[in-house]
N, C-alpha and C positions, 0 to 999 in steps of 0.2 A: 309356701310363700314366706320370704324372710320378713316382710312387712311393707311399710310405705316410707319412701324417702322423698323429701322436698329439697330441690336444688335450685337456688337462685342464680341468675346470670348464666343460664344454661344454653344460651344461643351460640356459644363458641368456646374455644379454649378449654380451660380447666373445668368449667361448669358442664359443658357438653360431654367431655370425656368422663366426668364423674357420673353423670346421669346414665350413660351407656354402661359403665363398669358396674354400677349398683344394680342395674337391670340384670347383668350377668350373674350377680350374686343372689338374684331371686327377689329383688325389691320391685314393687310397683312404684312408678315415678310420677311425682308432680314437678313439672318443670316450668319455671318462670323466666322471663326476659323481655326485652323491649322489642325484639324483632319477630313478629308473629310468623312470617314465612319460615324462618329458621326453626322456630318451635314446632311447626307442623312437620317439617322434615325430620326433626329429632323424634317426634312421636311415632312416625312411620318406622324409623329404625328400631325403636324400643319395642314396638308391637311385633315386629318380625322376630324378636327374641322370645316371644310368647308372654311378655309382661304387659300389664295395663299401663297406660300413660295418660295423664291429664295435663294439658298445657294451658297456661294463662298469661297473656301479655301483661307485663307489670313493670312499672318503674318504681324501684324500692324507695326512691327519694320522696314519693308522694304518700304521706302517712295515711290519708283517708282511703286511697286506693288499696294500700296494703291491708288495711283493716277490712275493707269491703271484700277483698279477695278471701280472707280468712273466714269471714262471716258466711260467704256464699258457698263454701266447700260443702258438698254433700256429706252427711254424717259418716258414711263409710270411709270417706277420704280424710276425715279429721283425725283418724287414729294414726298420726304421724309418728313413726319410730325414729327417723333420722332427719335432722335439719342440717343442710350444708349451706351456711352463709358464705356464698362464693362471690356474689355481685360486688365488684370493686373496680377501681381504675386508678391510673396515674394520669395527670394532665399537666404537661409542661415540665421543664427542668431548668433550673437556673438560680442565681442568687435571690434571696428572699426580698431584697430591696427592689428587685425588678419583677417581682411576682405579678401574675395576672389574676385579678380578683375572680374572674369567671372560673379559671382553673381551680382556685382554692375552694370556691363554693361547691363545684362539682365533686371534688374529692371528699370534702367533709360531709356533704349531703349523701353521697353514695357509700363511702367506706365506713363511716361512723353512724350517721343517723339512719341510713338505710338498714344496716345490720340491726340496730336497735328496734326500728319499726317492725321488721319481720320477726325478730325474736319475741317482742312483746305480744304480737298477734298469735304466734304459734305456741309459745311456752304453756299457756293455759291448757292446751290439748294434752300436753305431756304431764303437767302436774296433776291433772284430774285422774290420770291413769297410773301415776307414779312410775313412769317409764319413759325413756327416750334418750337420745344421744344428739347433742348439738356439736357440730364441727365448724369452727370459724376459720376461713382461709386468710391467714395473715401474710407475713412477708419477712424476709431477712431485714427489711427496712423497719420492722417493728422490734428488732433486736439491736440494731446499730444504725447510726445515721451516716449519710454520705453527702458530699458536696452537691448542691443543687437539688437535693431531695426534700429539703425542709418540711413543707406542709404534708407531702406524701408520707415522709417519715413519721410525722406527728399523728397522722390518721392511723397508720399501722401500729404505732406504739399504743394508740388507744384500743385497737383490736386486741392486742396482747393483754392489756390491763383489763378490758372488759371480759375476756375469756376467763381470766383468773377470778374475777369478781363473780361472774355467773356460776362458776364451779362451786364457789363457797355458798352462794345463795340457794343453789338448787340441790345441794347434797342431801338435804332431808327428804327429797322426793325420789332419790335414787336415779337421778338424771346425770348421765355422763356429759361432760363438757370438755372438748378437745380443741387444739389448734394445730394447723399445719402451716409452717412458715417456709415457703419456697424461696430459693435464690432465683437465678435467671432462667426463665421458662420461655421458650419460643412460642408465643401465641400472638394475638392481636394487641397485646399489652403495649408494646412500644409504638405500634402504629397509632394507637389512640393517644398515647403520651405526646407524640410529636405531631398531633393534629393531621394525621393522614400522610405524613411525609415518608414514603416507602423507603427511600434511600437511607434516611436516618434510622429507621426501624431495622433495616437489614444490617447496618453497621453495628448495631448493638450486639448482634449474635455472630458476627463474622470472626473467624479464626479459632473457634473452639466449638465443642459439642454442648449446647445448652440442654437443660431439661426439656422434656416434652410434657404436654398436658396429661398424657396417659401415665407418666411417672407419678404425678400428684394424685391422679385417680386411683392408682395402685395403693398409695398411702391411705387414702380415705377408706378403701376396701379393707385394708389391714386393721385400721382402727375399729371399724364397725363390726368386724368379725371376731374380735377378741371375746373371751368368755365374759359373762355379765359382771364378774367381780374384778375385771381388769379395765382400767381406763388409761389409754395411751394419751397422756395429757397434752404433750407438746412435741412436735416433730419439726426440726430444722433440716431442710433437704436442699442440698447444693449439687450442681454438676461437679464432676471431679476436677474440672479446670478452674473452679471458683473456690477461693479460700476465705473470702470475706465479702462484704458489700462492695468493696472497691478493688480487691485483689483478684484478678482474673488472668490466667495464663493464655495468651492468644498467639497463635502461629501466624506468621506473615504469609 
């Protein structure tokens, strides 16, 4: 067995693909997310691969629930080797002066505070063993800003900074801290961003081949399978048709 991996936001997209890929790499999986039925389906898929899987319905925005989740883990499941902080979202897109406060709160609470809550709850399991690997799923939006992305850009810049800060703080414990910053990945991301508007979501990925969730899962697998003395600290991954946050070659 490779160890135990905890993946947040595992009910779809990058989180689901990562949980499945890490199971293929020999990890037993702890999967969290807000949709219990999808977690149960994921557990069945992982168990067919011969790996153990614990699922836990969890909203990372609620600090008390996150801590209770960590406290209730059986001792054998507390030996977490890999934490993938994947839970995140974009909500809305437009000029900051027209911003929706509910959208802002959801992004800040999930992308920044949720990552912090989970990390704070799980890191003590790693520091006590002087072993572990934390992977934060960021975004190209954490490397450069784009029109209409203001608050989302801000939250992902925070993930970028937190990743670098965590790496410094945890170096004495031998804990690797990495980031993966994807460009445009075709998942439920845009459907959530546009409040369920399927047409707008589809238009986002029309005319080019975007990344798939499995592409990012491959990158996670690459990071965690490096030798112990190697930390792939940061990976920016784009589809070939994307050159920057706003430059995308689309065919008509």
